[in-house]
N, C-alpha and C positions, 0 to 999 in steps of 0.2 A: 698780467698774467697771473691769474689765481686758481689755485687748485681746490677741489673739494674739502679736502685735509690739508692742515699747514704741512709745508716741507720746511724744515729746519736746515737753512743754508749754512749754518756754523757747523753742521755735521760734516760737510764736505769740505770746509775750509782748513787749510793747513795753518797750524799755530805758529807765528813768527817766535824763534827764539827758543823752540822746543825740539827735544828729539823725538821726531815723528818717525814711527815704523810704517813703511808701505803696507805690510802685512796687516796692520790694524784697520786699514781700509777695503772695503769689502768691492769685489768686482761686480757683485750682484745684490740687489736689494729685496729679499724675500717678502718682507710686509711693506708693499708699496701702498702709499696713501690714495692710490687711484688706479683703476684698470686701464688697459692698452686704449680701447675705444674711447672712453673719457680722456684720456691723455693726448690722444691725437687730435681730438676736437678742441681741447685747451691750447693744443700747440698752434693750431690755426687761428685761433682769437689772439694767441700771444703775439704770432707774427705781425698780425693787424696792428697791435697797441705798440710793436717794436718800431714799426714803420711811422707811426705817429710821432713817436719820439725822436726818430733819427730825423724827421722833417725839421722838428724844432731845433735839433742840435747843429743841422746844416743852418738853418735861419739865424741862429743865436751867434753862430760863428765865433765861439771863445774856446770850446773844448774840442778834443780829437779823442777817438777811442782806438786803442790797440788791443786786439783779442789774440792770445797766444794759443795755439793748440799743440800739444805735444803727446806722443804715444808711442806704443809698439805698433807694427805694421798689422793692418787689418781691424784696428780698434774702432774705425768709424768716423775718421776726422773728414773726408770728403763727403759723406752723407750728412753729418751734422751741419756743414758749411751749405750744403744745398738745402736743406729743409729749414733752417733758421734764418737763411739771408733770401730765400725766395721772394718774400714781400718787400725787400727794402729797395730804395731808389738806386739803380745802379751807378748813377752819376756821383754818389758820394760813398760808395761802399767798393773796396777793392781786395782781392785775396792775393797773397803772395806766397809762392811756395819755393821752399829751398832745399835743393838736393846738394850733391856733393859739389864743393866749391871749384870754380873754373880755374884755370892758369892764371887768367887776369885778376880774379878775386883774390888769388893766394898771394899776389903782389901787394896787397894791401892787409890793413888790420882786419880782424875778422867781424868788427862791426860794420864795416863797409858796406857791404852788399845790403845788409838790413836798414841801415840809415836811408838808403836811397828809397826805401820802400815804406817809410813811416808815413802816417797819416796827417794831411794838413789840418789846420782848424775847420771843424763842421763835418770832418771825415771819419768814416770807419775803416780799418783796416785788420784784416785777418791774417795772422802769420801761420800758415800751414807748415809746420816745422818752423823753427826759428833760431836765433842766436844760442839757444841752449843746446843746439846740435853740437856746440864747441865744448859741452860739459858731458855729453851723452856718447855720442860714437867716438869721440876723440878719447874719451876716459877708458871706453872699453878697448879701443885700439889706439894706444898711446903713440904708436909710430906715425900715425897721420900728423901729428903736431910738428914732427921735422919737416914737413912741406911747406910750415908756414916761415921758416926761416927767422925765427924769433933770437935775437941776440941772447947768446948765453946758455941756448937750448941747444946742444950739439950731438945728443944721445937720448935714448929713451930715458937713462937713468937720470937725466936732467929734469923729467916730467915726474917731479916728485910731489909730496903732500903740500910743500909750501907753493909750488908752481899752481896747483889746484886751488888753494885758497885764495892766491892773489887773482886768479881768472874769476872766481865767484864774487869778490869785491869789485872787480872791473864790470861785471855784469849788474850789480847793485847800484854802482855809480850811474852807470848808463841809463837805467830806469828811473834812478831818483831824478836826474836832470830832466828827463821827460815828463814825470808827474809835476815836477816844479814848475814847467811851463806849459801846462794844460792838458796834458795827454792822460788819459784814463788808461790804465793798464791792467787787463784782466787775463789770468794765466789758467789755462785748463788742462789737466792730465787725464786722458780717457784710459781708465783703469782696467784693462782686458785680461782675463786669466788665460794661462798657457792652454787649457782643454778648449776654451772658446776660440782661441787663435786658430788652433789646429781645425776645429770644425769649419771655420771660414775659410782657411786655406784649402780644404778639401772641397768645399762648395766652388771656389773658384776654378779648382781642375777640373771637377766633374761637369760643371755647366758652361758650354761653348760660348755663351754671352759673357761669361765672366773669365775666359781665359786671359784676357788682355790685362787684367787686373793682378795677375798672379806674376810673381818674379822670383827668379832662382835666387838672388841676392837676399830676398827677404828669409828664404831658408836658411841661409847660411848664418844670418844673424840670429835665428831663432836658438842655434846652438850656444849662444851667448844669454841666454834669458837671464840667469841668475847675476850676471854681471850687470845687464841694463838695470834691472831691478834695484841694485845697489847704487848704481849711479843716478837713477831717478830719486832713489831716498836722499843721497847727499845733495843733490840738486834742491828738493824741497827744504831741507834743513838750512842750507846756506843763503836761499836766495828768496824765501818766502818773507815778505815785508808787509808792514800795514799800508803803504802806498802802491804795492804791485803784488797783491795776495795771489796764492795758489789755490785751485779748487780741484781736488781728485775726485773724479766723475766714475761710478761704477759704469762700466761699458759692455757688459754681458749682453744687457738688452738695450739695442739701439734707441727704440722709443723713449724709453725712461731716461737714458744720459741726454737725449735732446731736449726734454722737458727741464731737466735741472739746468742745463746751460742756459736755456731760453729765460728761465725765472731768473737765475742769477745775473744775467746780461739786464733784463729788465728792471730788477730791484736795484741795480747800480745806477741805471739811468735815472730812474725816480730819485735817487739821493741827490742828483745833480741839481735838482730844482730848476731845471731848464726850460725856457719859455721863448715865445717868439717876441721878438724885440718890440717895444711899446715906442711909438712915434712920438716926437715932440710935438707942441703946438704948431710949429711952423711947418712940420711935415705933414699934419693933418690938413692944415689949410692948403697946402700944395696939393694933396690928393683930391680934396673937394674942388679947387680950382681946375684940375684935370677932368674930374668927373663931368663938371658942367661944360667944358671945351668939348667933350665926346658926345654929352646930350644935345648940344647947339649944332653939331655937325648935319649939313642936309644930304 
């Protein structure tokens, strides 16, 4: 997936070990290196290139890919999944969406429901929301932690800085274990402005075809906008690592955010140097024998 002008992926990558300010990342890119028409054309070509790489990923059967999408409501996660994954083989790509945990899920540790959805070798899995909800929604609403029945956590006062530091470390260990065993993790935050979210909420209300997308609960969470921004900022600073990087994607323009995510995924795939398996001498002889058998059939 190549653009007319170079897009610097490093501009969107969170630097591990740094105190990154979310406000320093733009929700829109005014000086885009390409126009919308060119971008959409490149996106279609890029999807075909991704499909080719996915085929090699499946055939090689060594790596798996976990793509994490996090965002405020109406930032475009569903549309991103739809556009980027439209050309991929559905047999080896899955989407897992996580909402509020069920009573059964709360009887296990918070990784339990995510572990069940992790990709097998050769597969791509997209988490539409993820284990990071456990340092986002729960950080804005710490009373939810009490439902997890964690030993030593008896009141909201127990959900302190030490608790969150420990939880970030748990997530880093979880992801390190995955990457050590061949899972490539790419984490994307779709960075939308409060004004753009308002615009999209109004569009959902005014358009009967989009009414189903609007949720009153989304409006309730909008009240906590600044608290969520701080929670996201802490999440980046504590969980951005070299093995599982975070990318902050300007999401006020949907088409441009999709281009950026597609490009980053494609570049990461290329770095793996994945290829179709090469047959041994014996394997090639077996293929030739099978071919001759087929050709000799009456």
